[in-house]
Each structure stands twice: as structure tokens, then as C-alpha cells.
C-alpha positions as semicolon CSV with decimal commas, in nm:
position;residue;x (nm);y (nm);z (nm)
1;M;10,764;0,488;-0,776
2;F;11,097;0,763;-0,712
3;K;11,386;0,601;-0,627
4;S;11,544;0,706;-0,299
5;F;11,830;0,953;-0,269
6;S;12,008;1,145;0,019
7;T;12,089;1,508;0,040
8;E;12,430;1,436;-0,110
9;E;12,312;1,256;-0,400
10;Y;12,071;1,544;-0,489
11;I;12,334;1,828;-0,429
12;N;12,555;1,613;-0,661
13;S;12,309;1,626;-0,942
14;F;12,388;2,004;-1,012
15;S;12,657;2,172;-1,185
16;P;12,954;2,282;-0,896
17;E;12,814;2,607;-0,921
18;I;12,495;2,518;-0,823
19;Q;12,635;2,233;-0,592
20;Q;12,828;2,508;-0,431
21;L;12,505;2,706;-0,321
22;L;12,275;2,434;-0,239
23;A;12,567;2,330;-0,006
24;Q;12,604;2,700;0,122
25;I;12,228;2,699;0,203
26;R;12,223;2,307;0,334
27;E;12,516;2,446;0,562
28;T;12,295;2,772;0,672
29;I;12,031;2,591;0,771
30;R;12,224;2,273;0,970
31;Q;12,385;2,556;1,179
32;A;12,037;2,723;1,243
33;A;11,864;2,400;1,306
34;P;12,157;2,233;1,536
35;G;11,988;1,884;1,590
36;A;11,783;1,857;1,280
37;E;11,711;1,543;1,065
38;E;11,786;1,568;0,683
39;V;11,560;1,402;0,511
40;I;11,422;1,437;0,130
41;S;11,034;1,520;0,128
42;Y;10,865;1,605;-0,226
43;Q;11,181;1,499;-0,362
44;M;11,350;1,781;-0,214
45;P;11,611;1,812;0,045
46;A;11,436;1,883;0,378
47;L;11,524;1,962;0,768
48;K;11,324;1,842;1,038
49;L;11,288;1,881;1,361
50;N;10,900;1,825;1,502
51;G;10,845;1,825;1,200
52;I;10,952;1,983;0,874
53;L;11,119;2,301;0,894
54;V;11,208;2,394;0,572
55;W;11,264;2,262;0,208
56;Y;11,498;2,401;-0,065
57;A;11,561;2,297;-0,370
58;A;11,751;2,424;-0,736
59;F;11,574;2,539;-1,014
60;K;11,667;2,682;-1,396
61;K;11,716;3,016;-1,245
62;H;11,665;3,027;-0,881
63;I;11,670;2,868;-0,522
64;G;11,316;2,782;-0,410
65;F;11,316;2,820;-0,037
66;F;10,996;2,642;0,126
67;P;10,967;2,780;0,492
68;T;10,592;2,752;0,534
69;A;10,331;3,039;0,496
70;S;10,449;3,089;0,871
71;G;10,801;3,161;0,730
72;I;10,733;3,401;0,477
73;E;10,489;3,582;0,666
74;A;10,708;3,652;0,956
75;F;10,916;3,804;0,733
76;R;10,769;3,957;0,486
77;D;10,926;4,275;0,490
78;Q;11,288;4,118;0,469
79;L;11,128;3,922;0,164
80;S;11,020;4,184;-0,054
81;A;11,278;4,189;-0,277
82;Y;11,231;3,812;-0,418
83;K;10,901;3,643;-0,592
84;L;10,693;3,475;-0,280
85;S;10,418;3,246;-0,345
86;K;10,227;3,130;-0,017
87;G;10,521;2,949;0,120
88;T;10,776;2,967;-0,142
89;I;11,046;3,253;-0,191
90;R;11,251;3,227;-0,505
91;F;11,600;3,332;-0,469
92;P;11,768;3,390;-0,773
93;L;12,085;3,246;-0,888
94;D;12,239;3,578;-1,008
95;K;12,243;3,768;-0,687
96;P;12,411;3,665;-0,401
97;M;12,212;3,443;-0,135
98;P;12,117;3,626;0,185
99;L;12,227;3,352;0,408
100;D;12,182;3,526;0,717
101;L;11,783;3,585;0,647
102;I;11,816;3,218;0,576
103;S;11,936;3,153;0,919
104;E;11,689;3,413;1,041
105;I;11,423;3,191;0,863
106;V;11,522;2,877;1,004
107;K;11,524;2,975;1,359
108;F;11,186;3,081;1,362
109;R;11,058;2,765;1,209
110;V;11,249;2,603;1,460
111;S;11,093;2,835;1,746
112;E;10,772;2,782;1,592
113;N;10,782;2,385;1,548
114;Q;10,924;2,398;1,904
115;K;10,583;2,589;2,067
116;K;10,385;2,332;1,827
117;A;10,549;2,050;1,978
118;T;10,491;2,195;2,375
119;S;10,164;2,240;2,298
120;K;10,069;1,887;2,178
121;L;10,243;1,712;2,461
122;K;10,034;1,958;2,729
123;M;9,706;1,789;2,553
124;K;9,819;1,484;2,621
125;Y;9,814;1,554;2,964
């Protein structure tokens, strides 16, 4: 069983340079998703609003950003400079962090989750 930890503890477990990047990403996500709850999911920081919006994590050579497959598909053209997989974007540590793009993706995910939540409510009635 894994020990539970907070987003602050996760961020503080890295070098100062990585802490700074993670803090910038965290703040960008929080501003793009006001009211979202910070959680730890799959041992990574995540934000939740009508379900998980995005996860993010630091790795040896990149920041992993996990906006689900739909978040990647919607921004595929803007993500062409990055390594992608089905649900993952890898932002290299040696390049500027695309905070504006991260914000756009998070806002898209907020809208997507809101639509799903609204349609679930309509199905109940």
C-alpha cells in the first residue's frame, strides 16, 4: 500500500528547478479550472472537477501532462512539437513550458467534463 501524500509534498520532493516548473504548471491549471479540487491519483497530482481533468508529473527528462486522449486529440496540431502517446504529452525539461497551451487544454477538459456531467443529470430525469 502506498503512503498518501499531498500535491505540495509531491512537488517538494524534486530539485528546486523542477519544483519551480511543477508550481508554474499547478498554478496554470488552477487558474484555468477555478473550483477544481486537487487530488493525488495514480501517485501523481491531478485536478478534479466533475471527474479528473488532468494529471501531471515530473520525470527525468520531461514533464508528463495527462489530459486524457480527448484533450490530446483536440489540440493535436498545436502539440506537433512534443512526444505524444494516447493520453500523454511529454514537455521536455530543456524547453520553455507551454503554459498558455496547458491552460487551453485544461479549459477544454473543464468544458468536456461539464458537458458529460450535464448529460448525466438529464438522463436521470
